[in-house]
VEXVEX-356047 format. One record per residue (C-alpha): x, z negated, y negated. Coordinates in nm, 3 decimals, padded with zeros to 5 digits. Each point is the difference from the previous one (the first is absolute). Layout:
BEGIN
node X->X | Z->Z | Y->Y $
...
***
This chain:
BEGIN
node X->00.011 | Z->-00.012 | Y->-00.019 $
node X->00.113 | Z->00.090 | Y->-00.332 $
node X->00.064 | Z->-00.277 | Y->-00.200 $
node X->-00.076 | Z->00.026 | Y->-00.376 $
node X->00.341 | Z->-00.090 | Y->-00.110 $
node X->00.150 | Z->00.247 | Y->00.222 $
node X->00.175 | Z->00.301 | Y->-00.154 $
node X->-00.089 | Z->00.322 | Y->00.158 $
node X->00.194 | Z->00.356 | Y->-00.037 $
node X->-00.206 | Z->00.300 | Y->-00.034 $
node X->00.154 | Z->00.234 | Y->00.260 $
node X->-00.252 | Z->00.301 | Y->-00.071 $
node X->-00.335 | Z->00.160 | Y->-00.098 $
node X->-00.300 | Z->00.012 | Y->00.279 $
node X->-00.259 | Z->00.298 | Y->00.002 $
node X->-00.210 | Z->-00.224 | Y->-00.233 $
node X->00.295 | Z->-00.059 | Y->-00.241 $
node X->00.032 | Z->-00.376 | Y->00.055 $
node X->00.360 | Z->-00.125 | Y->00.064 $
node X->00.107 | Z->-00.081 | Y->00.308 $
node X->00.207 | Z->-00.303 | Y->00.114 $
node X->00.100 | Z->-00.249 | Y->00.256 $
node X->-00.012 | Z->-00.368 | Y->-00.035 $
node X->00.258 | Z->-00.250 | Y->00.178 $
node X->-00.168 | Z->00.013 | Y->00.293 $
node X->-00.010 | Z->00.383 | Y->00.040 $
node X->-00.351 | Z->00.084 | Y->-00.054 $
node X->-00.101 | Z->00.297 | Y->-00.182 $
node X->-00.145 | Z->-00.109 | Y->-00.364 $
node X->-00.222 | Z->00.253 | Y->-00.198 $
node X->00.053 | Z->-00.069 | Y->-00.385 $
node X->-00.262 | Z->00.144 | Y->-00.222 $
node X->00.173 | Z->00.117 | Y->-00.322 $
node X->00.370 | Z->-00.023 | Y->00.085 $
node X->00.248 | Z->00.276 | Y->00.016 $
node X->00.353 | Z->00.059 | Y->00.221 $
node X->00.276 | Z->-00.195 | Y->-00.056 $
node X->-00.175 | Z->-00.254 | Y->-00.194 $
node X->-00.004 | Z->-00.424 | Y->00.097 $
node X->-00.345 | Z->-00.144 | Y->-00.031 $
node X->-00.190 | Z->-00.312 | Y->00.069 $
node X->-00.351 | Z->00.053 | Y->00.177 $
node X->-00.327 | Z->-00.137 | Y->00.044 $
node X->-00.140 | Z->00.085 | Y->00.341 $
node X->-00.361 | Z->00.108 | Y->00.022 $
node X->-00.013 | Z->00.096 | Y->00.375 $
node X->00.185 | Z->-00.083 | Y->00.310 $
node X->00.048 | Z->00.158 | Y->00.326 $
node X->00.220 | Z->-00.041 | Y->00.295 $
node X->00.244 | Z->00.286 | Y->-00.116 $
node X->-00.043 | Z->00.031 | Y->-00.379 $
node X->-00.127 | Z->-00.157 | Y->-00.295 $
node X->-00.215 | Z->00.117 | Y->-00.303 $
node X->00.105 | Z->-00.124 | Y->-00.355 $
node X->00.026 | Z->00.027 | Y->-00.367 $
node X->00.300 | Z->-00.024 | Y->-00.223 $
node X->00.025 | Z->-00.363 | Y->-00.158 $
node X->00.340 | Z->00.040 | Y->-00.157 $
node X->00.281 | Z->00.252 | Y->-00.046 $
node X->00.359 | Z->-00.084 | Y->-00.017 $
node X->00.179 | Z->00.332 | Y->00.023 $
node X->-00.171 | Z->00.301 | Y->-00.170 $
node X->00.038 | Z->00.342 | Y->00.121 $
node X->00.168 | Z->00.234 | Y->-00.240 $
node X->-00.311 | Z->00.246 | Y->00.094 $
node X->-00.259 | Z->-00.250 | Y->-00.123 $
node X->-00.187 | Z->00.126 | Y->-00.309 $
node X->-00.286 | Z->-00.082 | Y->-00.225 $
node X->-00.324 | Z->00.119 | Y->00.140 $
node X->-00.132 | Z->00.279 | Y->-00.271 $
node X->-00.367 | Z->-00.131 | Y->00.087 $
node X->-00.139 | Z->-00.306 | Y->-00.107 $
node X->-00.244 | Z->-00.021 | Y->00.302 $
node X->00.301 | Z->00.033 | Y->00.275 $
node X->-00.005 | Z->-00.293 | Y->00.243 $
node X->-00.418 | Z->00.040 | Y->-00.062 $
node X->-00.062 | Z->00.274 | Y->00.050 $
node X->00.076 | Z->00.163 | Y->00.371 $
node X->00.021 | Z->00.336 | Y->-00.093 $
node X->00.396 | Z->-00.036 | Y->-00.054 $
node X->00.225 | Z->-00.214 | Y->00.201 $
node X->00.359 | Z->00.115 | Y->-00.144 $
node X->-00.036 | Z->00.001 | Y->-00.383 $
node X->00.268 | Z->-00.280 | Y->-00.024 $
node X->00.259 | Z->00.231 | Y->00.209 $
node X->00.178 | Z->00.285 | Y->-00.199 $
node X->-00.146 | Z->00.312 | Y->00.145 $
node X->00.361 | Z->00.159 | Y->00.123 $
node X->00.011 | Z->-00.308 | Y->00.226 $
node X->-00.357 | Z->00.038 | Y->00.088 $
node X->00.082 | Z->00.345 | Y->00.138 $
node X->00.331 | Z->-00.108 | Y->00.152 $
node X->-00.230 | Z->-00.259 | Y->00.204 $
node X->-00.256 | Z->00.213 | Y->00.108 $
node X->00.288 | Z->00.224 | Y->00.126 $
node X->00.145 | Z->-00.254 | Y->00.223 $
node X->-00.358 | Z->-00.086 | Y->00.109 $
node X->-00.006 | Z->00.369 | Y->00.139 $
node X->00.338 | Z->-00.016 | Y->00.172 $
node X->-00.053 | Z->-00.327 | Y->00.150 $
node X->-00.348 | Z->00.078 | Y->00.127 $
node X->00.137 | Z->00.348 | Y->00.157 $
node X->00.295 | Z->-00.194 | Y->00.199 $
node X->-00.189 | Z->-00.349 | Y->00.093 $
node X->-00.358 | Z->00.173 | Y->00.086 $
node X->00.147 | Z->00.345 | Y->00.109 $
node X->00.368 | Z->-00.027 | Y->00.091 $
node X->00.047 | Z->00.287 | Y->-00.218 $
node X->00.246 | Z->00.065 | Y->-00.303 $
node X->-00.004 | Z->00.299 | Y->-00.232 $
node X->00.314 | Z->00.185 | Y->-00.003 $
node X->-00.018 | Z->00.028 | Y->-00.382 $
node X->-00.202 | Z->-00.208 | Y->-00.251 $
node X->-00.162 | Z->00.194 | Y->-00.266 $
node X->-00.009 | Z->-00.104 | Y->-00.363 $
node X->-00.321 | Z->-00.175 | Y->-00.065 $
node X->-00.278 | Z->00.179 | Y->-00.182 $
node X->-00.047 | Z->-00.175 | Y->-00.317 $
node X->-00.245 | Z->00.075 | Y->-00.320 $
node X->-00.221 | Z->-00.164 | Y->-00.284 $
node X->-00.015 | Z->-00.388 | Y->00.063 $
node X->-00.275 | Z->-00.074 | Y->-00.241 $
node X->-00.312 | Z->00.138 | Y->-00.052 $
node X->00.008 | Z->00.217 | Y->00.293 $
node X->-00.304 | Z->-00.101 | Y->00.225 $
node X->-00.244 | Z->00.272 | Y->-00.034 $
node X->-00.205 | Z->-00.130 | Y->00.258 $
node X->-00.118 | Z->-00.335 | Y->00.012 $
node X->-00.320 | Z->-00.247 | Y->00.143 $
node X->-00.098 | Z->-00.239 | Y->-00.246 $
node X->-00.244 | Z->-00.287 | Y->00.097 $
node X->-00.282 | Z->-00.131 | Y->-00.220 $
node X->-00.129 | Z->-00.328 | Y->-00.016 $
node X->-00.272 | Z->-00.176 | Y->-00.242 $
node X->00.129 | Z->-00.350 | Y->00.011 $
node X->-00.271 | Z->-00.165 | Y->-00.089 $
node X->00.200 | Z->-00.364 | Y->-00.074 $
node X->00.231 | Z->00.181 | Y->-00.195 $
node X->-00.243 | Z->00.189 | Y->-00.202 $
node X->00.151 | Z->00.314 | Y->00.035 $
node X->00.064 | Z->00.330 | Y->00.217 $
node X->00.345 | Z->00.038 | Y->00.140 $
node X->00.118 | Z->00.356 | Y->00.071 $
node X->00.365 | Z->00.021 | Y->00.193 $
node X->00.202 | Z->-00.060 | Y->00.278 $
node X->-00.053 | Z->-00.302 | Y->00.249 $
node X->00.213 | Z->-00.300 | Y->-00.067 $
node X->00.293 | Z->-00.048 | Y->00.249 $
node X->-00.140 | Z->-00.094 | Y->00.333 $
node X->-00.334 | Z->-00.063 | Y->-00.118 $
node X->-00.352 | Z->00.149 | Y->-00.023 $
node X->-00.001 | Z->-00.095 | Y->-00.373 $
node X->00.025 | Z->00.298 | Y->-00.251 $
node X->00.270 | Z->-00.057 | Y->-00.245 $
node X->-00.082 | Z->-00.080 | Y->-00.340 $
node X->00.220 | Z->00.302 | Y->-00.136 $
node X->-00.047 | Z->00.147 | Y->-00.322 $
node X->00.256 | Z->00.289 | Y->00.064 $
node X->00.241 | Z->00.157 | Y->00.208 $
node X->00.306 | Z->00.103 | Y->00.002 $
node X->00.004 | Z->00.260 | Y->00.317 $
node X->-00.317 | Z->00.182 | Y->-00.103 $
node X->00.043 | Z->00.272 | Y->-00.237 $
node X->-00.032 | Z->-00.132 | Y->-00.394 $
node X->-00.337 | Z->00.159 | Y->-00.061 $
node X->-00.155 | Z->-00.171 | Y->00.357 $
node X->00.176 | Z->-00.325 | Y->-00.099 $
node X->-00.152 | Z->-00.033 | Y->-00.334 $
node X->-00.332 | Z->00.078 | Y->00.151 $
node X->-00.056 | Z->-00.305 | Y->00.189 $
node X->-00.125 | Z->-00.219 | Y->-00.229 $
node X->-00.255 | Z->00.251 | Y->-00.144 $
node X->-00.096 | Z->00.045 | Y->00.408 $
node X->-00.063 | Z->-00.409 | Y->00.020 $
node X->-00.253 | Z->00.036 | Y->-00.321 $
node X->-00.187 | Z->00.323 | Y->00.129 $
node X->-00.030 | Z->-00.186 | Y->00.326 $
node X->-00.136 | Z->-00.305 | Y->-00.153 $
node X->-00.239 | Z->00.166 | Y->-00.190 $
node X->-00.149 | Z->00.183 | Y->00.296 $
node X->-00.306 | Z->-00.130 | Y->00.191 $
node X->00.142 | Z->00.032 | Y->00.317 $
node X->00.345 | Z->-00.161 | Y->-00.064 $
node X->-00.043 | Z->-00.236 | Y->00.292 $
node X->-00.032 | Z->00.295 | Y->00.238 $
node X->00.293 | Z->00.226 | Y->-00.120 $
node X->00.298 | Z->-00.142 | Y->00.237 $
node X->00.284 | Z->00.301 | Y->-00.084 $
node X->00.109 | Z->00.268 | Y->-00.195 $
node X->00.237 | Z->00.239 | Y->00.151 $
node X->00.231 | Z->00.211 | Y->-00.277 $
node X->00.103 | Z->00.337 | Y->00.073 $
node X->00.212 | Z->00.208 | Y->-00.222 $
node X->00.053 | Z->00.341 | Y->-00.016 $
node X->00.260 | Z->00.243 | Y->-00.187 $
node X->-00.170 | Z->00.277 | Y->-00.150 $
node X->00.044 | Z->00.308 | Y->-00.257 $
node X->-00.177 | Z->-00.204 | Y->-00.277 $
node X->00.212 | Z->-00.316 | Y->00.084 $
node X->-00.076 | Z->-00.320 | Y->00.217 $
node X->-00.348 | Z->-00.022 | Y->00.189 $
node X->-00.133 | Z->-00.354 | Y->00.070 $
node X->-00.243 | Z->-00.058 | Y->00.221 $
node X->-00.162 | Z->-00.334 | Y->00.068 $
node X->-00.205 | Z->-00.072 | Y->00.311 $
node X->-00.273 | Z->-00.276 | Y->-00.039 $
node X->-00.102 | Z->-00.164 | Y->00.362 $
node X->-00.344 | Z->-00.114 | Y->-00.045 $
node X->-00.207 | Z->-00.198 | Y->00.266 $
node X->-00.315 | Z->00.063 | Y->-00.161 $
node X->-00.166 | Z->00.290 | Y->-00.211 $
node X->00.113 | Z->00.031 | Y->-00.343 $
node X->-00.246 | Z->-00.044 | Y->-00.285 $
node X->-00.061 | Z->00.275 | Y->-00.276 $
node X->00.131 | Z->-00.244 | Y->-00.257 $
node X->00.347 | Z->-00.053 | Y->00.205 $
node X->-00.002 | Z->00.371 | Y->00.069 $
node X->00.008 | Z->00.052 | Y->-00.363 $
node X->00.240 | Z->-00.266 | Y->-00.085 $
node X->00.275 | Z->00.162 | Y->00.278 $
node X->-00.082 | Z->00.340 | Y->-00.197 $
node X->00.077 | Z->-00.142 | Y->-00.320 $
node X->00.316 | Z->-00.152 | Y->00.113 $
node X->00.106 | Z->00.298 | Y->00.152 $
node X->-00.053 | Z->00.198 | Y->-00.327 $
node X->00.168 | Z->-00.273 | Y->-00.213 $
node X->00.333 | Z->-00.020 | Y->00.258 $
node X->00.008 | Z->00.349 | Y->00.123 $
node X->-00.056 | Z->-00.076 | Y->00.346 $
node X->-00.213 | Z->00.119 | Y->00.317 $
node X->-00.222 | Z->-00.220 | Y->00.177 $
node X->-00.072 | Z->00.053 | Y->00.364 $
node X->-00.234 | Z->-00.219 | Y->00.175 $
node X->00.011 | Z->-00.120 | Y->00.356 $
node X->-00.317 | Z->-00.181 | Y->00.165 $
node X->00.138 | Z->-00.036 | Y->00.358 $
node X->00.333 | Z->00.160 | Y->00.167 $
node X->00.216 | Z->00.266 | Y->-00.161 $
node X->-00.200 | Z->00.274 | Y->00.111 $
node X->-00.289 | Z->-00.108 | Y->-00.223 $
node X->00.214 | Z->00.042 | Y->-00.318 $
node X->-00.146 | Z->00.200 | Y->-00.279 $
node X->00.078 | Z->00.062 | Y->-00.359 $
node X->-00.226 | Z->-00.120 | Y->-00.238 $
node X->-00.007 | Z->00.266 | Y->-00.242 $
node X->00.226 | Z->00.323 | Y->-00.029 $
node X->00.262 | Z->-00.123 | Y->-00.207 $
node X->00.298 | Z->00.240 | Y->-00.104 $
node X->00.290 | Z->00.012 | Y->00.195 $
node X->00.143 | Z->00.051 | Y->00.358 $
node X->00.148 | Z->-00.231 | Y->00.222 $
node X->00.293 | Z->00.162 | Y->00.126 $
node X->00.414 | Z->-00.060 | Y->00.029 $
node X->00.248 | Z->00.287 | Y->-00.054 $
node X->00.311 | Z->00.093 | Y->00.233 $
node X->00.138 | Z->00.195 | Y->-00.256 $
node X->00.344 | Z->00.102 | Y->00.214 $
node X->-00.254 | Z->00.185 | Y->00.253 $
node X->-00.253 | Z->00.131 | Y->-00.250 $
node X->-00.278 | Z->-00.214 | Y->00.153 $
node X->-00.246 | Z->-00.217 | Y->-00.141 $
node X->-00.219 | Z->-00.245 | Y->00.219 $
node X->-00.350 | Z->-00.055 | Y->-00.107 $
node X->-00.147 | Z->-00.347 | Y->00.156 $
node X->-00.292 | Z->-00.187 | Y->-00.038 $
node X->00.052 | Z->-00.415 | Y->-00.121 $
node X->-00.043 | Z->-00.155 | Y->00.322 $
node X->00.254 | Z->00.230 | Y->00.215 $
node X->00.304 | Z->-00.117 | Y->00.101 $
node X->00.282 | Z->00.129 | Y->-00.230 $
node X->00.333 | Z->-00.194 | Y->-00.108 $
node X->-00.007 | Z->-00.239 | Y->-00.230 $
node X->00.323 | Z->00.125 | Y->-00.192 $
node X->-00.045 | Z->00.353 | Y->-00.097 $
node X->00.375 | Z->00.023 | Y->-00.113 $
node X->00.149 | Z->-00.156 | Y->00.343 $
node X->-00.240 | Z->00.252 | Y->00.183 $
node X->00.110 | Z->00.292 | Y->-00.173 $
node X->00.392 | Z->-00.084 | Y->00.079 $
node X->-00.119 | Z->-00.097 | Y->00.360 $
node X->-00.132 | Z->00.338 | Y->00.081 $
node X->00.312 | Z->00.181 | Y->-00.156 $
node X->00.227 | Z->-00.219 | Y->00.217 $
node X->-00.206 | Z->00.033 | Y->00.333 $
node X->-00.015 | Z->00.392 | Y->-00.029 $
node X->00.394 | Z->00.014 | Y->-00.061 $
node X->00.052 | Z->-00.223 | Y->00.259 $
node X->-00.221 | Z->00.184 | Y->00.251 $
node X->00.193 | Z->00.311 | Y->-00.093 $
node X->-00.289 | Z->00.256 | Y->00.078 $
node X->00.132 | Z->00.372 | Y->00.037 $
node X->-00.268 | Z->00.284 | Y->-00.140 $
node X->-00.090 | Z->00.099 | Y->00.398 $
node X->-00.034 | Z->-00.328 | Y->00.144 $
node X->-00.311 | Z->-00.187 | Y->00.099 $
node X->-00.081 | Z->-00.368 | Y->-00.115 $
node X->-00.262 | Z->-00.280 | Y->00.105 $
node X->-00.091 | Z->-00.258 | Y->-00.245 $
node X->-00.143 | Z->-00.284 | Y->00.212 $
node X->-00.228 | Z->-00.229 | Y->-00.200 $
node X->-00.043 | Z->00.258 | Y->-00.291 $
node X->-00.267 | Z->-00.204 | Y->-00.200 $
node X->-00.097 | Z->00.241 | Y->-00.305 $
node X->00.326 | Z->00.227 | Y->00.044 $
node X->00.245 | Z->-00.173 | Y->-00.173 $
node X->00.307 | Z->00.117 | Y->00.185 $
node X->-00.201 | Z->00.277 | Y->00.150 $
node X->-00.072 | Z->00.230 | Y->-00.287 $
node X->00.384 | Z->-00.039 | Y->-00.122 $
node X->00.093 | Z->00.113 | Y->00.348 $
node X->-00.213 | Z->00.308 | Y->00.013 $
node X->00.203 | Z->00.130 | Y->-00.289 $
node X->00.323 | Z->-00.032 | Y->00.192 $
node X->-00.082 | Z->00.100 | Y->00.364 $
node X->-00.188 | Z->00.258 | Y->00.197 $
node X->-00.256 | Z->-00.244 | Y->00.131 $
node X->-00.145 | Z->-00.342 | Y->-00.054 $
node X->-00.236 | Z->-00.204 | Y->00.204 $
node X->-00.150 | Z->-00.309 | Y->-00.132 $
node X->-00.127 | Z->-00.250 | Y->00.222 $
node X->-00.234 | Z->-00.305 | Y->-00.112 $
node X->-00.230 | Z->-00.210 | Y->00.179 $
node X->-00.283 | Z->00.076 | Y->-00.250 $
node X->-00.237 | Z->00.299 | Y->-00.014 $
node X->-00.093 | Z->-00.074 | Y->-00.338 $
node X->00.385 | Z->-00.017 | Y->-00.082 $
node X->00.066 | Z->00.296 | Y->00.179 $
node X->-00.251 | Z->00.164 | Y->-00.199 $
node X->00.108 | Z->-00.119 | Y->-00.314 $
node X->00.373 | Z->00.112 | Y->00.061 $
node X->-00.136 | Z->00.374 | Y->00.066 $
node X->-00.180 | Z->-00.032 | Y->-00.331 $
node X->00.320 | Z->-00.063 | Y->-00.163 $
node X->00.191 | Z->00.239 | Y->00.224 $
node X->-00.257 | Z->00.278 | Y->-00.162 $
node X->00.067 | Z->-00.128 | Y->-00.366 $
node X->00.373 | Z->00.044 | Y->00.020 $
node X->-00.006 | Z->00.327 | Y->00.181 $
node X->00.155 | Z->-00.096 | Y->00.308 $
node X->-00.317 | Z->00.004 | Y->00.258 $
node X->00.219 | Z->00.312 | Y->00.167 $
node X->00.256 | Z->-00.202 | Y->00.074 $
node X->-00.186 | Z->-00.301 | Y->00.117 $
node X->-00.208 | Z->-00.152 | Y->00.276 $
node X->-00.141 | Z->-00.340 | Y->00.015 $
node X->-00.141 | Z->-00.194 | Y->00.316 $
node X->-00.195 | Z->-00.335 | Y->00.031 $
node X->00.120 | Z->-00.195 | Y->00.279 $
node X->00.036 | Z->-00.414 | Y->00.110 $
node X->00.370 | Z->-00.015 | Y->-00.055 $
node X->00.012 | Z->-00.325 | Y->00.169 $
node X->-00.103 | Z->00.101 | Y->00.333 $
node X->00.233 | Z->00.302 | Y->00.095 $
node X->00.168 | Z->00.132 | Y->00.316 $
node X->00.272 | Z->00.245 | Y->00.070 $
node X->-00.242 | Z->00.263 | Y->00.069 $
node X->-00.226 | Z->-00.062 | Y->-00.333 $
node X->00.355 | Z->00.020 | Y->-00.198 $
node X->00.084 | Z->00.323 | Y->00.178 $
node X->-00.330 | Z->00.138 | Y->-00.046 $
node X->00.086 | Z->00.050 | Y->-00.364 $
node X->00.313 | Z->00.228 | Y->00.110 $
node X->00.365 | Z->00.004 | Y->-00.072 $
node X->00.098 | Z->-00.088 | Y->-00.354 $
node X->00.341 | Z->00.000 | Y->-00.102 $
node X->-00.034 | Z->-00.321 | Y->-00.265 $
node X->-00.252 | Z->-00.285 | Y->-00.034 $
node X->-00.075 | Z->-00.197 | Y->-00.316 $
node X->-00.172 | Z->-00.357 | Y->00.130 $
node X->-00.164 | Z->-00.195 | Y->-00.254 $
node X->-00.208 | Z->-00.272 | Y->00.155 $
node X->-00.186 | Z->-00.331 | Y->-00.108 $
node X->00.136 | Z->-00.303 | Y->00.069 $
node X->-00.083 | Z->-00.014 | Y->00.353 $
node X->00.261 | Z->00.254 | Y->00.035 $
node X->00.009 | Z->00.324 | Y->00.256 $
node X->00.050 | Z->-00.165 | Y->00.324 $
node X->-00.238 | Z->00.241 | Y->00.191 $
node X->00.196 | Z->00.295 | Y->-00.140 $
node X->00.359 | Z->-00.085 | Y->00.072 $
node X->-00.119 | Z->-00.182 | Y->00.331 $
node X->-00.132 | Z->00.361 | Y->00.122 $
node X->00.340 | Z->00.169 | Y->-00.123 $
node X->00.202 | Z->-00.234 | Y->00.177 $
node X->-00.188 | Z->00.039 | Y->00.308 $
node X->00.020 | Z->00.349 | Y->00.007 $
node X->00.373 | Z->-00.015 | Y->-00.070 $
node X->00.040 | Z->-00.229 | Y->00.324 $
node X->-00.248 | Z->00.219 | Y->00.182 $
node X->00.028 | Z->00.375 | Y->-00.099 $
node X->-00.240 | Z->00.087 | Y->00.278 $
node X->-00.295 | Z->-00.149 | Y->-00.186 $
node X->-00.018 | Z->00.262 | Y->-00.283 $
node X->00.160 | Z->00.322 | Y->00.153 $
node X->00.155 | Z->00.215 | Y->-00.270 $
node X->-00.065 | Z->-00.264 | Y->-00.302 $
node X->00.329 | Z->-00.104 | Y->-00.189 $
node X->-00.027 | Z->-00.292 | Y->-00.239 $
node X->00.136 | Z->00.085 | Y->-00.357 $
node X->00.388 | Z->-00.010 | Y->-00.096 $
node X->-00.066 | Z->-00.214 | Y->-00.307 $
node X->-00.265 | Z->-00.249 | Y->-00.069 $
node X->-00.036 | Z->-00.143 | Y->-00.377 $
node X->-00.195 | Z->-00.334 | Y->00.053 $
node X->-00.154 | Z->-00.158 | Y->-00.322 $
node X->-00.117 | Z->-00.355 | Y->00.055 $
node X->-00.134 | Z->-00.282 | Y->-00.186 $
node X->00.058 | Z->-00.286 | Y->00.247 $
node X->00.383 | Z->-00.034 | Y->00.112 $
node X->-00.093 | Z->-00.177 | Y->00.328 $
node X->-00.200 | Z->00.321 | Y->00.127 $
node X->00.244 | Z->00.227 | Y->-00.117 $
node X->00.262 | Z->-00.206 | Y->00.193 $
node X->-00.228 | Z->-00.005 | Y->00.319 $
node X->-00.053 | Z->00.362 | Y->-00.003 $
node X->00.367 | Z->00.066 | Y->-00.103 $
node X->00.084 | Z->-00.183 | Y->00.317 $
node X->-00.221 | Z->00.207 | Y->00.236 $
node X->00.152 | Z->00.323 | Y->-00.170 $
node X->00.379 | Z->-00.089 | Y->00.012 $
node X->00.008 | Z->-00.197 | Y->00.342 $
node X->-00.292 | Z->00.214 | Y->00.213 $
node X->-00.044 | Z->00.330 | Y->-00.174 $
node X->00.353 | Z->00.095 | Y->-00.038 $
node X->00.023 | Z->-00.002 | Y->-00.391 $
node X->00.240 | Z->-00.158 | Y->-00.231 $
node X->-00.062 | Z->-00.170 | Y->-00.357 $
node X->00.213 | Z->00.208 | Y->-00.226 $
node X->-00.145 | Z->-00.160 | Y->-00.363 $
node X->-00.230 | Z->-00.291 | Y->-00.089 $
node X->-00.064 | Z->-00.154 | Y->-00.341 $
node X->-00.248 | Z->-00.189 | Y->-00.204 $
node X->-00.255 | Z->00.143 | Y->-00.255 $
node X->-00.064 | Z->-00.236 | Y->-00.280 $
node X->-00.386 | Z->00.093 | Y->00.004 $
node X->-00.119 | Z->-00.341 | Y->-00.125 $
node X->00.272 | Z->-00.153 | Y->-00.220 $
node X->-00.058 | Z->-00.390 | Y->-00.054 $
node X->-00.186 | Z->-00.066 | Y->00.330 $
node X->00.154 | Z->-00.042 | Y->00.357 $
node X->-00.146 | Z->00.317 | Y->00.135 $
node X->00.276 | Z->00.236 | Y->00.163 $
node X->-00.055 | Z->00.379 | Y->00.011 $
node X->00.289 | Z->00.204 | Y->00.186 $
node X->00.070 | Z->00.329 | Y->00.135 $
node X->00.210 | Z->00.060 | Y->00.305 $
node X->00.130 | Z->00.367 | Y->00.173 $
node X->00.027 | Z->00.032 | Y->00.364 $
node X->00.208 | Z->00.284 | Y->00.137 $
node X->-00.007 | Z->00.137 | Y->00.351 $
node X->00.254 | Z->00.232 | Y->00.142 $
***
């Protein structure tokens, strides 16, 4: 048990941006708010056989990478966990997390580590889900992110990671909701910002549990006109979203290096950080080294974020996704960009794949894999099974190169282990992507080659 007067030396950060130390008994102690190299005393809040959870009570040796958080709500708001850590050091830690996961979970080491992809660190968040609460005891409405480790909504008046125009809208939104008849039945506002020819286009999706009154609809229209935003209403699931009025502007993001524009709906999955996404697409395609006569498969293709740029370089690109609705949207985006002749899209459950399923899509020289947090286990397991028993899929050959984009280093490491140890690949390159500055989220990219 860690004594209150015991000084602990922080050795590293975990995936939740907590300091990791060991006490005199050798037990792991997680310390909220502590940084590597610091010496701290802690107050333990939770004890298990092998670890303890604690908060920093005193700091004796401060890290040279500790900085003053820019946001006055840091520590209360749960949106950011690393504002007290210099942003360059944040990136270094994320790169280390990637390397550690690859080795400890997959027994894989990349032959070369790529320079991390970095970009804007403030005002970058073009997507957000803001919680809404009418707090009767406080006599006000709160709009923002949840408090750290709590279901309560933080009492925040602005946000440093939201674009300035959206940050400045938080207080007016609080006033708007407070004036509405249905303020107790409006749990969240989802934000999506696009980049149109006329500048930024901001859509606000209001989740409402009961039909809105005519006066409330009028209030929304007045707010939208005054602040230049589109209101969308969501009565049930994401498919129920409808635009309140035909406010001007189209939600889209651009990939100018490839001459591609990607329209999207406010509830679609798109990357939070548009600037980093552009850099990521450029790097992924450069690493894939697509030649004009080659065929490429983009697994987990979404709206075509990688598929359409790939179609500007390859002979033929197949995008595979788990949703018929998403596949239809991908086709629309290909048509919009004049790439329908070089793309094809298929809907398929990507979490249930056999070697025969994978081979049915034909031979492709290159693959782009961009799965959700669960990873691409079924896909890489099918490749591994086919590599170990070629008789399962006669005449089919795996790709010579795979570029794997990941939002979870643990599942990337698991899948890398299969590719390297069972499918005959080597991990040639890997690197971190700072898609979410000031958070502990680790986005990464890895390249696998097969001779």
